Structure formats: C-alpha cells, structure tokens
A tleap script that builds the chain and sets N, CA, C and O, in Angstrom:
source leaprc.protein.ff14SB
mol = sequence {
  NARG LYS THR GLY ARG ALA SER PRO VAL GLN
  ARG LEU ASN ALA LEU ALA TYR ALA ASP GLY
  ALA VAL TYR ALA ASN VAL TRP GLN SER ASP
  ARG ILE ALA VAL ILE ASP PRO ALA ASN GLY
  ALA VAL LYS ARG TYR VAL ASP LEU SER GLY
  LEU HIE ASP VAL GLU ALA ASP GLY TRP LEU
  HIE ARG PHE ASP LYS SER ASP CYS CYS LEU
  ASN GLY VAL ALA ALA LEU PRO GLY ARG PRO
  GLY GLU LEU LEU VAL THR GLY LYS MET TRP
  PRO LEU ALA TYR GLU ILE ARG ILE VAL GLU
  GLY GLY GLY GLY GLY GLY GLY GLU ALA CGLU
}
set mol.1.N position { 111.419 90.437 99.583 }
set mol.1.CA position { 110.145 89.578 99.421 }
set mol.1.C position { 109.330 89.067 101.368 }
set mol.1.O position { 109.710 88.930 102.531 }
set mol.2.N position { 108.458 89.003 100.792 }
set mol.2.CA position { 107.579 88.690 102.400 }
set mol.2.C position { 106.930 87.228 102.252 }
set mol.2.O position { 106.971 86.775 101.108 }
set mol.3.N position { 106.387 86.490 103.153 }
set mol.3.CA position { 106.135 85.085 103.182 }
set mol.3.C position { 104.392 85.333 103.397 }
set mol.3.O position { 103.783 86.083 104.159 }
set mol.4.N position { 103.890 84.292 102.309 }
set mol.4.CA position { 103.141 83.454 101.902 }
set mol.4.C position { 102.731 82.608 102.310 }
set mol.4.O position { 103.762 81.938 102.364 }
set mol.5.N position { 101.768 81.803 102.812 }
set mol.5.CA position { 101.028 80.391 102.804 }
set mol.5.C position { 103.002 79.549 103.218 }
set mol.5.O position { 103.694 79.478 104.234 }
set mol.6.N position { 103.166 79.093 101.762 }
set mol.6.CA position { 104.293 78.352 102.057 }
set mol.6.C position { 105.513 78.839 101.539 }
set mol.6.O position { 106.567 78.604 102.129 }
set mol.7.N position { 105.483 79.355 100.714 }
set mol.7.CA position { 106.620 80.126 100.440 }
set mol.7.C position { 106.609 81.957 99.948 }
set mol.7.O position { 105.699 82.786 99.934 }
set mol.8.N position { 107.808 82.023 99.652 }
set mol.8.CA position { 108.149 83.782 100.027 }
set mol.8.C position { 107.018 84.222 98.881 }
set mol.8.O position { 106.303 83.364 98.364 }
set mol.9.N position { 106.927 85.499 98.562 }
set mol.9.CA position { 106.167 85.636 97.777 }
set mol.9.C position { 107.428 87.188 97.660 }
set mol.9.O position { 107.982 87.940 98.461 }
set mol.10.N position { 107.367 86.959 95.796 }
set mol.10.CA position { 107.897 87.921 94.896 }
set mol.10.C position { 107.810 88.777 94.183 }
set mol.10.O position { 106.656 88.583 93.803 }
set mol.11.N position { 108.227 89.868 93.518 }
set mol.11.CA position { 107.542 90.630 92.763 }
set mol.11.C position { 106.780 91.637 93.964 }
set mol.11.O position { 105.693 92.070 93.582 }
set mol.12.N position { 107.110 91.980 95.072 }
set mol.12.CA position { 106.388 92.882 96.005 }
set mol.12.C position { 106.761 94.554 95.761 }
set mol.12.O position { 107.942 94.866 95.912 }
set mol.13.N position { 105.819 95.583 95.403 }
set mol.13.CA position { 106.105 96.332 95.037 }
set mol.13.C position { 105.039 97.747 95.218 }
set mol.13.O position { 103.901 97.373 95.504 }
set mol.14.N position { 105.137 98.910 95.138 }
set mol.14.CA position { 104.238 100.251 96.036 }
set mol.14.C position { 103.473 99.771 96.627 }
set mol.14.O position { 102.313 99.438 96.384 }
set mol.15.N position { 104.719 99.633 98.317 }
set mol.15.CA position { 103.986 99.028 99.340 }
set mol.15.C position { 103.323 100.668 100.237 }
set mol.15.O position { 103.939 101.709 100.005 }
set mol.16.N position { 102.432 100.696 100.931 }
set mol.16.CA position { 101.522 101.486 101.336 }
set mol.16.C position { 100.823 100.784 102.699 }
set mol.16.O position { 100.142 99.759 102.654 }
set mol.17.N position { 101.164 101.628 104.047 }
set mol.17.CA position { 100.774 101.533 105.459 }
set mol.17.C position { 99.627 102.024 105.514 }
set mol.17.O position { 99.514 103.246 105.414 }
set mol.18.N position { 98.250 101.037 105.721 }
set mol.18.CA position { 97.205 101.548 106.305 }
set mol.18.C position { 96.232 100.697 107.046 }
set mol.18.O position { 96.173 99.513 106.716 }
set mol.19.N position { 95.407 101.161 108.063 }
set mol.19.CA position { 94.540 99.979 108.920 }
set mol.19.C position { 95.471 98.787 109.416 }
set mol.19.O position { 95.082 97.622 109.339 }
set mol.20.N position { 96.622 99.103 109.887 }
set mol.20.CA position { 97.258 97.964 110.780 }
set mol.20.C position { 97.868 97.067 109.536 }
set mol.20.O position { 98.206 95.892 109.683 }
set mol.21.N position { 97.951 97.729 108.394 }
set mol.21.CA position { 98.168 96.511 107.255 }
set mol.21.C position { 99.188 97.127 106.250 }
set mol.21.O position { 99.031 98.266 105.808 }
set mol.22.N position { 100.515 96.124 105.817 }
set mol.22.CA position { 101.164 96.620 104.498 }
set mol.22.C position { 100.588 96.116 103.660 }
set mol.22.O position { 100.513 94.887 103.641 }
set mol.23.N position { 99.777 97.163 102.345 }
set mol.23.CA position { 99.623 96.785 100.849 }
set mol.23.C position { 100.698 96.993 99.540 }
set mol.23.O position { 101.153 97.988 98.977 }
set mol.24.N position { 100.870 95.425 99.344 }
set mol.24.CA position { 101.819 95.691 98.183 }
set mol.24.C position { 100.884 95.261 96.715 }
set mol.24.O position { 99.940 94.477 96.616 }
set mol.25.N position { 101.466 95.990 95.803 }
set mol.25.CA position { 101.168 95.445 94.252 }
set mol.25.C position { 101.708 94.285 94.206 }
set mol.25.O position { 102.847 94.443 94.644 }
set mol.26.N position { 101.516 92.942 93.860 }
set mol.26.CA position { 102.425 91.851 93.228 }
set mol.26.C position { 102.537 92.191 91.698 }
set mol.26.O position { 101.644 91.995 90.873 }
set mol.27.N position { 103.770 92.729 91.450 }
set mol.27.CA position { 103.927 93.490 90.136 }
set mol.27.C position { 103.516 92.507 88.956 }
set mol.27.O position { 103.863 91.350 89.194 }
set mol.28.N position { 102.921 92.664 87.852 }
set mol.28.CA position { 102.726 91.765 86.826 }
set mol.28.C position { 101.451 90.683 87.215 }
set mol.28.O position { 101.262 89.479 87.044 }
set mol.29.N position { 100.783 91.675 87.760 }
set mol.29.CA position { 99.255 90.658 88.464 }
set mol.29.C position { 98.391 91.555 89.102 }
set mol.29.O position { 98.724 92.590 89.678 }
set mol.30.N position { 97.079 91.026 88.946 }
set mol.30.CA position { 96.015 91.853 89.075 }
set mol.30.C position { 95.403 91.772 90.607 }
set mol.30.O position { 94.248 91.990 90.971 }
set mol.31.N position { 96.776 91.313 91.534 }
set mol.31.CA position { 96.451 91.457 92.972 }
set mol.31.C position { 97.239 91.952 93.934 }
set mol.31.O position { 98.450 92.096 93.768 }
set mol.32.N position { 96.719 92.208 94.852 }
set mol.32.CA position { 97.518 93.181 95.749 }
set mol.32.C position { 97.320 92.355 97.313 }
set mol.32.O position { 96.228 92.069 97.805 }
set mol.33.N position { 98.827 92.035 97.993 }
set mol.33.CA position { 98.905 91.151 99.226 }
set mol.33.C position { 98.611 92.154 100.034 }
set mol.33.O position { 98.735 93.351 99.776 }
set mol.34.N position { 98.165 91.607 101.153 }
set mol.34.CA position { 97.676 92.277 102.893 }
set mol.34.C position { 98.501 91.458 103.046 }
set mol.34.O position { 98.684 90.324 102.603 }
set mol.35.N position { 99.260 92.429 104.050 }
set mol.35.CA position { 100.773 92.053 104.602 }
set mol.35.C position { 100.687 92.476 106.310 }
set mol.35.O position { 100.412 93.626 106.655 }
set mol.36.N position { 100.969 91.356 107.312 }
set mol.36.CA position { 100.680 91.693 108.691 }
set mol.36.C position { 102.320 92.580 108.608 }
set mol.36.O position { 103.276 92.482 107.838 }
set mol.37.N position { 102.122 93.176 109.441 }
set mol.37.CA position { 103.766 94.082 109.611 }
set mol.37.C position { 104.356 93.260 110.658 }
set mol.37.O position { 105.509 92.843 110.556 }
set mol.38.N position { 103.525 92.981 111.780 }
set mol.38.CA position { 104.253 92.303 112.998 }
set mol.38.C position { 105.106 90.860 112.656 }
set mol.38.O position { 106.015 90.384 113.337 }
set mol.39.N position { 104.597 90.376 111.535 }
set mol.39.CA position { 105.544 88.666 111.462 }
set mol.39.C position { 105.877 88.777 109.274 }
set mol.39.O position { 106.466 87.991 108.531 }
set mol.40.N position { 105.311 89.830 109.041 }
set mol.40.CA position { 105.445 89.337 107.640 }
set mol.40.C position { 104.624 88.918 106.850 }
set mol.40.O position { 104.474 89.260 105.677 }
set mol.41.N position { 103.816 87.849 107.692 }
set mol.41.CA position { 102.624 87.172 106.377 }
set mol.41.C position { 101.899 87.197 105.664 }
set mol.41.O position { 102.274 86.024 105.673 }
set mol.42.N position { 101.087 87.317 104.894 }
set mol.42.CA position { 100.925 87.677 103.599 }
set mol.42.C position { 99.194 87.152 104.533 }
set mol.42.O position { 99.142 86.031 105.038 }
set mol.43.N position { 98.036 88.048 104.620 }
set mol.43.CA position { 96.783 87.542 105.411 }
set mol.43.C position { 96.103 87.458 104.256 }
set mol.43.O position { 95.375 86.492 104.482 }
set mol.44.N position { 95.884 87.780 103.301 }
set mol.44.CA position { 95.375 87.404 102.175 }
set mol.44.C position { 95.523 88.384 100.893 }
set mol.44.O position { 96.185 89.393 101.138 }
set mol.45.N position { 95.052 88.279 99.637 }
set mol.45.CA position { 95.026 89.034 98.339 }
set mol.45.C position { 93.776 89.431 98.099 }
set mol.45.O position { 92.700 88.936 98.436 }
set mol.46.N position { 94.100 90.597 97.338 }
set mol.46.CA position { 93.106 91.778 97.160 }
set mol.46.C position { 92.675 91.481 95.838 }
set mol.46.O position { 93.318 92.310 95.193 }
set mol.47.N position { 91.735 90.577 94.691 }
set mol.47.CA position { 91.794 90.513 93.417 }
set mol.47.C position { 91.066 91.485 92.752 }
set mol.47.O position { 89.837 91.531 92.701 }
set mol.48.N position { 92.246 92.664 91.979 }
set mol.48.CA position { 91.907 93.495 91.089 }
set mol.48.C position { 91.657 93.581 89.708 }
set mol.48.O position { 91.334 94.618 89.129 }
set mol.49.N position { 91.845 92.218 89.064 }
set mol.49.CA position { 91.397 91.599 87.795 }
set mol.49.C position { 89.934 92.736 87.493 }
set mol.49.O position { 89.165 93.075 88.393 }
set mol.50.N position { 89.826 93.124 86.213 }
set mol.50.CA position { 89.001 93.728 85.827 }
set mol.50.C position { 88.821 95.491 85.890 }
set mol.50.O position { 88.069 96.227 85.251 }
set mol.51.N position { 89.653 95.735 86.740 }
set mol.51.CA position { 89.366 97.153 87.455 }
set mol.51.C position { 89.922 98.437 86.427 }
set mol.51.O position { 89.568 99.600 86.622 }
set mol.52.N position { 90.692 98.099 85.492 }
set mol.52.CA position { 91.366 98.776 83.912 }
set mol.52.C position { 91.247 98.241 82.911 }
set mol.52.O position { 92.241 97.515 82.892 }
set mol.53.N position { 90.555 98.019 81.747 }
set mol.53.CA position { 91.146 97.109 80.944 }
set mol.53.C position { 91.793 97.562 79.883 }
set mol.53.O position { 91.385 98.241 78.940 }
set mol.54.N position { 93.144 97.000 80.188 }
set mol.54.CA position { 93.811 97.182 79.797 }
set mol.54.C position { 94.090 97.017 78.008 }
set mol.54.O position { 94.897 97.748 77.433 }
set mol.55.N position { 93.266 95.924 77.265 }
set mol.55.CA position { 92.993 95.706 76.034 }
set mol.55.C position { 92.314 96.421 75.181 }
set mol.55.O position { 92.550 96.514 73.977 }
set mol.56.N position { 91.115 97.151 76.021 }
set mol.56.CA position { 90.396 98.502 75.407 }
set mol.56.C position { 90.838 99.749 75.659 }
set mol.56.O position { 90.271 100.688 75.100 }
set mol.57.N position { 91.807 99.957 76.446 }
set mol.57.CA position { 92.747 101.332 76.485 }
set mol.57.C position { 93.681 101.623 75.417 }
set mol.57.O position { 94.787 101.083 75.420 }
set mol.58.N position { 93.275 102.567 74.346 }
set mol.58.CA position { 93.859 102.645 73.221 }
set mol.58.C position { 95.475 103.402 73.380 }
set mol.58.O position { 96.336 103.317 72.504 }
set mol.59.N position { 95.665 104.207 74.805 }
set mol.59.CA position { 96.807 104.798 75.344 }
set mol.59.C position { 97.766 103.292 75.567 }
set mol.59.O position { 98.973 103.267 75.328 }
set mol.60.N position { 97.278 102.538 75.876 }
set mol.60.CA position { 98.267 101.490 76.444 }
set mol.60.C position { 98.546 100.493 75.069 }
set mol.60.O position { 99.202 99.460 75.203 }
set mol.61.N position { 98.148 100.782 74.121 }
set mol.61.CA position { 98.590 99.871 73.002 }
set mol.61.C position { 99.445 100.053 72.529 }
set mol.61.O position { 99.801 99.207 71.709 }
set mol.62.N position { 100.218 101.135 72.721 }
set mol.62.CA position { 101.900 101.705 72.107 }
set mol.62.C position { 102.744 100.680 73.025 }
set mol.62.O position { 103.769 100.185 72.555 }
set mol.63.N position { 102.307 100.347 74.375 }
set mol.63.CA position { 103.466 99.754 75.210 }
set mol.63.C position { 103.555 98.070 75.018 }
set mol.63.O position { 102.857 97.508 74.175 }
set mol.64.N position { 104.263 97.512 75.680 }
set mol.64.CA position { 104.223 96.233 76.207 }
set mol.64.C position { 103.424 95.531 76.913 }
set mol.64.O position { 103.204 96.247 77.890 }
set mol.65.N position { 102.992 94.815 77.005 }
set mol.65.CA position { 101.590 94.257 78.089 }
set mol.65.C position { 102.047 94.111 78.762 }
set mol.65.O position { 101.210 93.811 79.613 }
set mol.66.N position { 103.323 94.054 79.354 }
set mol.66.CA position { 104.255 93.820 80.736 }
set mol.66.C position { 104.506 95.106 81.893 }
set mol.66.O position { 104.741 95.141 83.101 }
set mol.67.N position { 104.310 96.155 80.774 }
set mol.67.CA position { 104.336 97.455 80.944 }
set mol.67.C position { 103.470 97.944 81.482 }
set mol.67.O position { 103.608 98.959 82.165 }
set mol.68.N position { 102.005 97.143 81.247 }
set mol.68.CA position { 100.150 98.193 81.694 }
set mol.68.C position { 99.724 97.518 82.393 }
set mol.68.O position { 98.554 97.137 82.374 }
set mol.69.N position { 100.959 97.055 83.554 }
set mol.69.CA position { 100.184 96.126 84.761 }
set mol.69.C position { 99.814 97.390 86.081 }
set mol.69.O position { 100.186 98.556 86.210 }
set mol.70.N position { 98.891 96.476 86.943 }
set mol.70.CA position { 99.048 97.196 88.052 }
set mol.70.C position { 100.534 96.909 88.849 }
set mol.70.O position { 101.251 95.922 89.018 }
set mol.71.N position { 100.586 98.714 89.339 }
set mol.71.CA position { 101.817 99.152 89.662 }
set mol.71.C position { 102.128 100.398 90.203 }
set mol.71.O position { 103.032 101.214 90.023 }
set mol.72.N position { 100.474 100.284 91.394 }
set mol.72.CA position { 100.659 101.495 92.430 }
set mol.72.C position { 100.105 101.282 93.567 }
set mol.72.O position { 99.675 100.135 93.444 }
set mol.73.N position { 99.736 101.775 94.973 }
set mol.73.CA position { 99.013 101.778 95.963 }
set mol.73.C position { 99.141 102.836 96.809 }
set mol.73.O position { 100.198 103.455 96.684 }
set mol.74.N position { 98.387 103.224 97.625 }
set mol.74.CA position { 98.879 104.498 98.359 }
set mol.74.C position { 97.250 104.574 99.350 }
set mol.74.O position { 96.134 104.395 98.862 }
set mol.75.N position { 97.480 104.808 100.441 }
set mol.75.CA position { 96.493 105.070 101.087 }
set mol.75.C position { 95.964 105.981 101.319 }
set mol.75.O position { 96.596 107.037 101.360 }
set mol.76.N position { 94.985 105.960 101.493 }
set mol.76.CA position { 94.159 107.618 101.529 }
set mol.76.C position { 94.101 108.116 102.864 }
set mol.76.O position { 93.990 107.229 103.711 }
set mol.77.N position { 94.146 109.357 103.314 }
set mol.77.CA position { 94.478 109.404 105.078 }
set mol.77.C position { 93.193 109.954 105.208 }
set mol.77.O position { 92.627 110.835 104.560 }
set mol.78.N position { 92.703 109.021 106.518 }
set mol.78.CA position { 91.545 109.685 107.425 }
set mol.78.C position { 89.880 108.951 106.262 }
set mol.78.O position { 88.756 109.424 106.091 }
set mol.79.N position { 90.367 108.025 105.878 }
set mol.79.CA position { 89.531 107.446 105.185 }
set mol.79.C position { 89.826 105.599 105.288 }
set mol.79.O position { 90.337 105.028 104.324 }
set mol.80.N position { 89.486 104.925 106.390 }
set mol.80.CA position { 89.632 103.433 106.671 }
set mol.80.C position { 89.267 102.712 105.422 }
set mol.80.O position { 88.266 103.070 104.801 }
set mol.81.N position { 90.018 101.703 105.000 }
set mol.81.CA position { 89.416 100.666 104.054 }
set mol.81.C position { 89.230 101.020 102.607 }
set mol.81.O position { 88.607 100.383 101.758 }
set mol.82.N position { 90.071 102.480 102.441 }
set mol.82.CA position { 90.326 102.405 100.895 }
set mol.82.C position { 91.445 103.003 100.734 }
set mol.82.O position { 91.903 103.619 101.697 }
set mol.83.N position { 91.994 102.982 99.780 }
set mol.83.CA position { 93.422 102.723 98.786 }
set mol.83.C position { 93.089 103.725 97.255 }
set mol.83.O position { 91.990 103.958 96.751 }
set mol.84.N position { 94.121 104.063 96.906 }
set mol.84.CA position { 94.004 104.651 95.647 }
set mol.84.C position { 95.303 103.765 94.829 }
set mol.84.O position { 96.500 103.805 95.114 }
set mol.85.N position { 94.576 102.899 93.634 }
set mol.85.CA position { 95.743 102.084 92.901 }
set mol.85.C position { 95.760 102.822 91.548 }
set mol.85.O position { 94.873 103.620 91.246 }
set mol.86.N position { 96.647 102.570 90.863 }
set mol.86.CA position { 97.179 102.987 89.074 }
set mol.86.C position { 97.618 101.500 88.496 }
set mol.86.O position { 97.237 100.373 88.814 }
set mol.87.N position { 98.400 101.876 87.696 }
set mol.87.CA position { 98.775 100.904 87.002 }
set mol.87.C position { 100.080 101.778 86.062 }
set mol.87.O position { 100.082 102.942 85.659 }
set mol.88.N position { 101.110 100.717 85.925 }
set mol.88.CA position { 102.385 101.094 85.037 }
set mol.88.C position { 101.702 101.798 83.616 }
set mol.88.O position { 100.920 101.111 82.959 }
set mol.89.N position { 101.992 103.022 83.230 }
set mol.89.CA position { 101.290 103.527 82.243 }
set mol.89.C position { 99.798 103.368 81.892 }
set mol.89.O position { 99.390 103.321 80.731 }
set mol.90.N position { 99.083 103.296 82.894 }
set mol.90.CA position { 97.750 103.657 83.402 }
set mol.90.C position { 97.727 105.453 82.925 }
set mol.90.O position { 98.725 106.146 83.122 }
set mol.91.N position { 96.508 106.000 82.321 }
set mol.91.CA position { 96.025 107.093 82.348 }
set mol.91.C position { 95.786 107.402 83.473 }
set mol.91.O position { 96.536 108.178 84.065 }
set mol.92.N position { 94.622 106.851 84.093 }
set mol.92.CA position { 93.926 107.117 85.370 }
set mol.92.C position { 93.992 106.216 86.675 }
set mol.92.O position { 94.113 104.995 86.565 }
set mol.93.N position { 93.905 106.870 87.972 }
set mol.93.CA position { 94.329 106.188 89.108 }
set mol.93.C position { 92.432 105.557 89.601 }
set mol.93.O position { 91.477 106.174 89.128 }
set mol.94.N position { 92.226 104.480 90.432 }
set mol.94.CA position { 91.085 104.387 91.345 }
set mol.94.C position { 91.055 104.412 92.439 }
set mol.94.O position { 92.013 103.933 93.046 }
set mol.95.N position { 89.963 104.970 93.155 }
set mol.95.CA position { 90.030 104.541 94.687 }
set mol.95.C position { 88.861 103.847 95.080 }
set mol.95.O position { 87.666 104.119 94.969 }
set mol.96.N position { 89.623 102.662 95.683 }
set mol.96.CA position { 88.886 101.510 95.720 }
set mol.96.C position { 88.518 101.784 97.730 }
set mol.96.O position { 88.947 102.637 98.507 }
set mol.97.N position { 87.593 100.649 97.924 }
set mol.97.CA position { 87.475 100.335 99.150 }
set mol.97.C position { 87.794 98.916 99.349 }
set mol.97.O position { 86.979 98.194 98.776 }
set mol.98.N position { 88.781 98.241 100.020 }
set mol.98.CA position { 88.380 96.457 100.547 }
set mol.98.C position { 87.818 96.088 101.150 }
set mol.98.O position { 87.734 96.637 102.249 }
set mol.99.N position { 86.866 94.653 100.819 }
set mol.99.CA position { 85.625 94.652 101.318 }
set mol.99.C position { 86.370 92.863 101.462 }
set mol.99.O position { 87.300 92.367 100.826 }
set mol.100.N position { 85.696 92.398 102.311 }
set mol.100.CA position { 86.134 91.327 103.027 }
set mol.100.C position { 84.880 90.153 101.986 }
set mol.100.O position { 83.759 90.388 101.536 }
set mol.101.N position { 85.675 89.022 101.945 }
set mol.101.CA position { 85.061 88.679 100.565 }
set mol.101.C position { 85.992 87.652 100.275 }
set mol.101.O position { 87.174 87.681 100.619 }
set mol.102.N position { 85.231 86.392 99.390 }
set mol.102.CA position { 85.908 85.826 98.511 }
set mol.102.C position { 86.355 84.651 99.760 }
set mol.102.O position { 86.505 84.704 100.981 }
set mol.103.N position { 86.497 83.325 98.439 }
set mol.103.CA position { 87.169 82.191 99.255 }
set mol.103.C position { 88.602 82.048 100.032 }
set mol.103.O position { 89.163 83.128 99.849 }
set mol.104.N position { 89.273 81.376 100.655 }
set mol.104.CA position { 90.603 80.992 101.026 }
set mol.104.C position { 91.591 82.357 101.619 }
set mol.104.O position { 92.814 82.483 101.543 }
set mol.105.N position { 90.299 83.543 102.383 }
set mol.105.CA position { 91.102 84.531 103.086 }
set mol.105.C position { 91.411 85.711 102.006 }
set mol.105.O position { 92.343 86.487 102.217 }
set mol.106.N position { 90.524 85.833 100.734 }
set mol.106.CA position { 90.600 86.783 99.763 }
set mol.106.C position { 89.509 88.018 100.398 }
set mol.106.O position { 88.668 88.083 101.294 }
set mol.107.N position { 89.969 88.750 99.556 }
set mol.107.CA position { 89.437 89.902 99.879 }
set mol.107.C position { 88.888 90.560 98.145 }
set mol.107.O position { 89.209 89.932 97.137 }
set mol.108.N position { 88.247 91.564 98.079 }
set mol.108.CA position { 87.680 92.378 96.922 }
set mol.108.C position { 87.643 93.534 96.902 }
set mol.108.O position { 87.832 93.840 98.079 }
set mol.109.N position { 87.518 94.455 96.323 }
set mol.109.CA position { 87.506 96.095 95.910 }
set mol.109.C position { 86.268 96.451 94.999 }
set mol.109.O position { 85.858 95.907 93.974 }
set mol.110.N position { 85.836 97.474 95.663 }
set mol.110.CA position { 84.677 98.163 95.154 }
set mol.110.C position { 84.833 99.573 94.836 }
set mol.110.O position { 83.879 100.217 94.399 }
savepdb mol mol.pdb
quit
C-alpha cells in the first residue's frame, strides 16, 4: 500500500517504473496512480476510463465484470511519458502517452 493524500491507497498492482515515477494501476478501477518513489506518496492519478469499451467487447461478455478491469502497466523503454496498458482478460494492449491536465493534480492519457 502506498499513501495518497490522507489515507493509504489499496489494490495497487502491475507496477512499472518510468520517468522517475512508479506507475501502478488501481485494481478494479480505470485509474493509474503515479507514485513518487522517494516517499511513496501518490502525486496524481491518470484516468483511463473509456480506453477499452468493456460493454461492447463481445469477448469479455463471457467473464465476470470484475475480471474485465484495467490490470497491466509497463514502461516503454526509450519512450519517455509513454506506457503500455492492458486489462485483465482484454484482448488488446494500448500504447498511451501521459499528459498533464485535469484539475486536482490529475492527468490524462492520449
């Protein structure tokens, strides 16, 4: 467990280190926590909602909804600010670029 603002952040998995930060998806959510490795504090969250349309994916209909969540993050060597993400039971992986934005210290992916 790493700490976010006031309380520990639970269900972190699929950790990747890149660009001086630890990226960890928050299991059963559409968010990736960006963690400062020096102190373990969550610097911001990246919202990946809408990245993969679980409802429209015919392959995923055979699985429980809790098994179809974001569940993988990996650094892309030599490509700063870019990650490879996928989900548990997703048939695809996505290359994303982290961009600053959103209120409250958030971020977005493109």
